MARZAZA-866854 format. One record per residue (C-alpha): residue number from 1; x, y, z. Coordinates in steps of 0.02 Angstrom, whole numbers, plus 50000, padded with zeros to 5 digits. Layout:
<sites>
resi=NUM x=X y=Y z=Z
...
</sites>
This chain:
<sites>
resi=1 x=50592 y=51325 z=51792
resi=2 x=50629 y=51439 z=51649
resi=3 x=50806 y=51499 z=51617
resi=4 x=50740 y=51678 z=51610
resi=5 x=50667 y=51665 z=51786
resi=6 x=50832 y=51601 z=51854
resi=7 x=50941 y=51731 z=51765
resi=8 x=50826 y=51874 z=51818
resi=9 x=50834 y=51804 z=51997
resi=10 x=50645 y=51788 z=52001
resi=11 x=50685 y=51611 z=52060
resi=12 x=50835 y=51580 z=52172
resi=13 x=50919 y=51410 z=52163
resi=14 x=51001 y=51374 z=52331
resi=15 x=51062 y=51202 z=52277
resi=16 x=51040 y=51085 z=52130
resi=17 x=51035 y=50918 z=52225
resi=18 x=50916 y=50858 z=52359
resi=19 x=50911 y=50693 z=52453
resi=20 x=50732 y=50657 z=52502
resi=21 x=50630 y=50517 z=52582
resi=22 x=50473 y=50481 z=52481
resi=23 x=50313 y=50380 z=52496
resi=24 x=50211 y=50286 z=52367
resi=25 x=50368 y=50254 z=52266
resi=26 x=50335 y=50173 z=52097
resi=27 x=50467 y=50135 z=51965
resi=28 x=50412 y=50102 z=51787
resi=29 x=50453 y=50121 z=51604
resi=30 x=50353 y=50227 z=51482
resi=31 x=50399 y=50228 z=51298
resi=32 x=50565 y=50143 z=51343
resi=33 x=50607 y=50286 z=51463
resi=34 x=50639 y=50264 z=51650
resi=35 x=50509 y=50350 z=51761
resi=36 x=50486 y=50370 z=51948
resi=37 x=50318 y=50412 z=52025
resi=38 x=50313 y=50461 z=52209
resi=39 x=50238 y=50571 z=52344
resi=40 x=50341 y=50700 z=52438
resi=41 x=50267 y=50824 z=52563
resi=42 x=50091 y=50774 z=52507
resi=43 x=50131 y=50819 z=52324
resi=44 x=50133 y=50685 z=52188
resi=45 x=50277 y=50686 z=52064
resi=46 x=50315 y=50588 z=51906
resi=47 x=50495 y=50619 z=51850
resi=48 x=50618 y=50541 z=51729
resi=49 x=50765 y=50446 z=51803
resi=50 x=50946 y=50445 z=51746
resi=51 x=51003 y=50318 z=51876
resi=52 x=51121 y=50199 z=51783
resi=53 x=51060 y=50055 z=51892
resi=54 x=50875 y=50086 z=51856
resi=55 x=50843 y=49918 z=51769
resi=56 x=50925 y=49819 z=51909
resi=57 x=50829 y=49915 z=52042
resi=58 x=50666 y=49893 z=51946
resi=59 x=50693 y=49705 z=51930
resi=60 x=50711 y=49682 z=52118
resi=61 x=50598 y=49822 z=52177
resi=62 x=50474 y=49781 z=52317
resi=63 x=50458 y=49928 z=52436
resi=64 x=50341 y=50078 z=52432
resi=65 x=50452 y=50205 z=52521
resi=66 x=50630 y=50253 z=52482
resi=67 x=50761 y=50387 z=52463
resi=68 x=50794 y=50482 z=52302
resi=69 x=50926 y=50604 z=52247
resi=70 x=50834 y=50738 z=52147
resi=71 x=50936 y=50845 z=52029
resi=72 x=50897 y=51003 z=51934
resi=73 x=50941 y=50956 z=51755
resi=74 x=51035 y=51059 z=51628
resi=75 x=50947 y=51183 z=51517
resi=76 x=50831 y=51098 z=51392
resi=77 x=50723 y=51200 z=51274
resi=78 x=50731 y=51353 z=51387
resi=79 x=50690 y=51264 z=51550
resi=80 x=50774 y=51164 z=51688
resi=81 x=50681 y=51006 z=51740
resi=82 x=50693 y=50899 z=51897
resi=83 x=50759 y=50722 z=51872
resi=84 x=50788 y=50573 z=51985
resi=85 x=50976 y=50554 z=51979
resi=86 x=50990 y=50409 z=52102
resi=87 x=50870 y=50286 z=52183
resi=88 x=50929 y=50228 z=52354
</sites>
């Protein structure tokens, strides 16, 4: 989401955090960065994760469904991006 679209109210942000139940959950690392791949409402996502426990969760991870806290990140290069803040 671009900052311009938010400021001009073209896009309305009702809240910046969502707790969702997802399917096809896959945790992995790409170029030493934490990534989470999942399906929500029949849409596939691949988002970065800032969960401080990511490595511990990845080491013991076995399930294919789960709950995620999705956050709208701070402005970065003119856009706000979704991130996985917590893996539950």
